[in-house]
N, C-alpha and C positions, 0 to 999 in steps of 0.2 A: 494753449501751450503755457500761458502765464499762470493759469490756475493749477496746472499739473506741477509746474516748478514750485509754486507756493506750497502745495501739499507735500512735495518731496522735502522741501526745506523744513517744514514743521515736523515731519517724520524724523528727519536727520537729527533734529535737536534733542529728540528723546531716544535716539537709536542705541541699541546695545553695541558695545564696543567689540571689535573683531580683531584677531591677529591674522593679518594677511602674510602668508609665508611662502618662500620659495627656496630652492637649493640650486646652487650654480656649480658648474664644472668647467672643464677646459674650453676655451674659445667661445664663451657665452656672454662676454661682457656687453657687446652691442645689443644682444637680445634683452639682457637684464636692464639696460638703460631704458629701452622702450617699455618694459613692464613697469618699471618705477614711474616713468612719466605718466602711464595710464592710471596707476594707483593715485598719483598726486592730483591729476586733473579730472578723473572720471568717478571718484568716490564722492558721495554726498557729504560724508563726515570726514574731516581731515584729522580727527583725533584717534583713529585706529592705529594699532601697532603694526609696523612693517618689519618683518623679520626675514633676514637673508642668511642662509647657511651656506658658507663657501666651502665646498668639498674639495675643489682643486682649483688653484689660481695660477694660470700661466699668462694672463693678459691684463694684470693690474686691477682686478676686480676690487680687492680690499682697499687699495689706494683711492680708487674712484668713489667707493661707497663712503669712505671717511670724508672725502672732499664735498659730498652732497648731503652729509648727515644733517647739517643745519637747515636744509630745505624742507625737512619733514619734522613734524612735532614729535614723532616717536619712531625712530629707525634703529633697530637692533641688528648688529652684525655678529654672527657666530663663526668662529674658525676652530680648527682642531689640530692635534699633534699626532694623528694616526697616519702612518705612511703606507701607500701613497694617497688613498682616499678612505672615507668611511663607507660610502655606498648609499644609494638612494633609499633603500628600505630602512637602513639604520638612521640615516639623517632625517628622514620623514618622521620617524618615531621620536627622535630628539627634538625636532621642531615643535611637535605637540607638547612634549615635556617642558620645553623652555618658553612656550608661549605665555604671554601675560594674561590673556583673556580666556574665558571659558569656551568661546567660539573660535575655531581655527579654520581659516580658509586657505587651502593649499593650491598653489599655482606653479606650473612648470615655468622655468625661466624663459622659455620661448613662447610665452603667451602674453596677450594684451587685453586688458579688460575694457568693456564698453561702458557707456555712461550709466550712472545710478546702479553700479554693480552691487554695492553693499545693500542698498535699499531693496533691490529685487531679491537678493538671497534671503534676507530676513523675512520677507513675505511668506516664504515657503518652508523655512527650516523649522524642524521640531527636535525635541530632545533626543529620542531614540531613532535617529535618522542620519544617514549619510546622503547629502544632497549634492549632486553633480550639476554643474552648469553646462551650457551647450557650446560646442566648438564650431567656429567658422574656419574652414580650412581650404587651402588651395587644392586643386584636383590631383592629388598624389596617391590617394588611397581608393579612388572610386566614390560613388555616391552612396550615402547611408541615410536612413530615416532619422538617425540620432544626431546627425550633424548637418550643417549648411555648407555646401561646397561653393566657394567663391574665392577667386584669386585676388588678393590685395598685396601680393609680393611674396617671393620665396626667400628673401633675406631682409634684414633690417634696413639696408641701404636703399632698397626699392619699395619699402612699405608705404602704402597709400593711406596715411593716417585719417584724413578727413573723409575719404570715401568709405573707409571701414566704419567709422562712427555713424555715418549717415545710413549705411546699409544695416548695421546692427540694430538701429532703432526700428527699421521697417520690418524685421523678422521676429522681433520680440512678441511673445504671446503668453497667455496663462496656461498653456499646455504643460502637463506634468506626466511623465512616464516612469516606468520602473527600469532604471538603467544606471550603470556606474562606469565612470572613467574620470580621470583628472581633467579639469579642476574640480575639486569637491570641497564642501564645507561640513564641519562636524563639531558637535560639542565634545569637549575633552572626556566627559563621563562616558559617552558611547565608544569613543576610541579606546579608552582604557579598559572598558568592558571586554573588548575584542583582543586586547593586548597589542594592538598595532599590527604593522606588517610582520609577517613571518620571515625572519632573515635567512631561513633556509633557501628562499628564492632570491637569486642575485641579479638576474637579467630580465625576467618576465614572469608572468603568472601570479605575482604577489597580489595584484588587483583581484583576479578571479578567486584567489584563495580567501581574501578578506570578505568578498561578497558571500561565499558559501558560509563562512562563520557567522556573518551578519544575518543571513536568511535563517539559519538554524537557531540563532539566539533571539530572533524577533526584532531585529533592528531594521527599520525600513531602508530600502534603497530607492532613491528617487532622482529624477533629472528634471530640472526646470528649464523651459525655453524662454523665460523672462530675463535671465542673466546669461550673457554670452561673452565669449572671448574669441580673439583671433589666435590661431595656433599654427605656428610655422611647421609643426609636425616632426617628431622624432629626432630633434637636434640633440636632446640630452641623452638619448639611448643609442642612436646610430651615428651621431656626429654631423657636423656641417656638410652640406653638399651630398648627403647619402643617396639622393635620388638621381645624381648625375652618373649615367652609365659610362661616361668617358673618363671619370676620375678613378684611377686604379686603386688608390689608397682608400677612397670612400667605399668602393665595392668590396675591398678586402674586409673592411669592418662589417659591411652588410652580411657577407658570407659567414664571418665569425659569429655574428648575432644569430644567424639561422642555426648554427651548430649549438649555440648557447640555449636557444629556444627549445631544441630537442631535449636537452638535459632538463630544462625546467618543466616541460610537459611530463617527463618521467616522474619528476618529483610530485607533480600535481596528481597523476594517476595513482602513485603510491599512497598518497594521503587520502584521496577521495574515491578511488576506484573507477573514475570516468572523468569526462571533462564537460563543463558548462560554465559560461560566464555569468548567466543570470538565472537559469532554472535551478531550483533547489535539488541537489543530488541526494539520493539515498546513501546510506553508509555501505561500504564494501563488506563482503562476507569474509570471515576468517578462513583463509585458504592456505594450505600447505602444498606447494608444488614439489614433486619428486622427479628428478631427471635420472633415468637409468643409464648406465654406461659411463665410461671414463675415457673419452678421447677429445682432442682439442676443439673439434667443431661444435661439441655440445656446450662449450663455454658461452658462445654467442647466444644459443637458445636459452640457457639459464639466465643470462644477463637481460635478454629481451623480455622474457616472461615475468621476471621478478616484480615489477611494479603492480601487477594485477593481483598479487596475493599478499599474505602476511610474512611467509617464510619461503625460502627456496632451498631445497635439499639436494645436494650434489654427491657424487659417488666417492670423492677423495678429497683430502686436505689440499693436494696440489691444485685440483680444480678450483677449490674455494680461494686459495691464495692468488691464483691467476686472475680470477674475477675481481677480487678485492683490489688488486693492483690497477685494474681497469677503472674501477670506481673512483680511485684516487685522482684519475685524470679528468674527471668530470668538471673540476674547477678551472681547468686550463683555459677554456674559452672566455669565461668571465674575467679571469686574471689578465689575459692578454688584452682584452678590451679596456679594462680599468688601469692597466699599466703596472700590475703587481709583478715583481720578481719572485722567484721561489722563496727568497729570504723574507721579502715583504709578507708573503702569504703565511709563512710559518709564524711570523710575529703577530699577524692581525687576525688569523682565522679564529682565534678565541672569542671574537666579537660576533660571530655568526652561529646560528643553529646548524647542526649537522645531522645527516642521516647515519644511524648506527648500522652500517652494513655488516659488521661482524656478527650482530645479532640476527640479521635477516638471512644471511647465507649460512647454512648448516651442512654438516656432513652426515650421511646415512639416510635414515627414514624416521619419521615421527611415530612414536607409540601413542601419544595422546594428541588428538586432532579433532576438529569439527568437520572440515571438508579436506580430503586429500585427492589431489589430481596428479596422476602418474603418467609421465610421457616416456614411452619406450621407443628408443630409436629404431627398433626392429619393426615397429608398426608405422603406418602412414598417418601421421597426425596433422597433415596440412589443413584439413577441413576445420579441425578444432582451432588451430592457430589463426586461421582467417577470421574467426568469430570471437577471439579471446577478448576483444574490446567491449563486447556486450555480455561478458561472463555472468554478471549478476542477473540480468534478465533471463539468461538461459537456465540458471539454477533456481530462480524464484519459484516457489510453490512445490519444489521437489520434496518427496518423502525420503526419509532415511533409507539407504540401500546402496547397491552397487550398480553403476551405469557405465556405458561406453559412449562417448560422444566424439565423433570424428577422429577416432584413433587414440583418444585419451581415455584412460580408466579413471572414473570418478567414484570415490567412496564418500558417502554423506552420512555422518552421524547426527548432526544438527546444523541448521542454517543460523549461524551466529554472526551478528553484525559487529563490526569493529569501528566505533565512532572515533574520529581523531579528536585531539584536544581542541575545544572551542576557544579557549583563552590561551593565547600563545605566550610562552615565557622565553623572552629573548635575553641573551647575555647582556650584562650591564657594562657600559663603558665608564671608566673612572672619570669623575667630574674634573680632575686636574688635567685631563687631556682636552677639555673643551674650554674655549676662551670666548667671553662675550665682550664686544667692543661697543 
């Protein structure tokens, strides 16, 4: 043990500096205190930058951080003047932008790092790589090969500090797998190559989206089992006590998150044509859907089918306007979870990427197309609709021509892929809205 500690000490003296960063929201102060304690006590080099982005402060987080700033060699606090919050995708991008060092290690505020966390990360990190650490979590999500399931407390008040540290040492290994989730560490160069998180995703699926871009751009996605953290799980996304079925307010948030997830999976399908978190997806084909008929029940059909193609053609301007009104409501779940009023959203939506639904929904029929799929309400298209999620595989290898598949008429001129942008361009937030303390 003495020899290992000596090796670690020598390694730390020549260690690359890292910016360890987190973002905090409402009711996260006690979690943040534990994270900071673990960074102070369990890193081998005390000269790393600690960066905390306060997205919303209702429990004295800023005052607390100012009071302990002298306990750290390099603690940076970032606040903002965007009401009511910036949002995790944007503030994660800003964290990388404002980090002092080329290596940024992102941690959620409800995480606690184990001993030698910095040393273990640097053993495995490479330039064109996003490296995840391994989470130790209480049994709230079931068992996974990518995590360790062990309960050391469901809240900061009951957290078993010493038991966690002892256990974390016993499960460390040199095992490395292909996987991604927070916490992760990355060189700025690789993050900037990707453009960071796509701010079109507001409540979920931003991780899966950045994985797809990384896989297509040749950036490695790895997870090390040598560096691990305790994760209270989902505090930042679902709120405190989300797992308590007796807590009506917590369960309301859980339900709202489920609705928000449905919106985000639509966005993911629209961009990638299918869903995978780690398998590299092929690009979707350029498809124009045409909905025949003009009566209200077809609005739902057009809305549901839209993410699987490039454009959706409907019979009238009234149909299009009705569907566009529905699309505007997609932000309501995220807005309610984040506390945006309608006025807040109007003022702040400029900082997010948006889907151009007016371009996607069209009136009439296309003259120029690669693949046209026509749904006639007078035909029974239920078989086609049941398999629309595997549309690419159904069409793959097809020759140009006219086909009928489960009640849908398919006209193929050519199978043309539509690659999404690999490098995301997010709106820029004015620097005068960001304050560094």
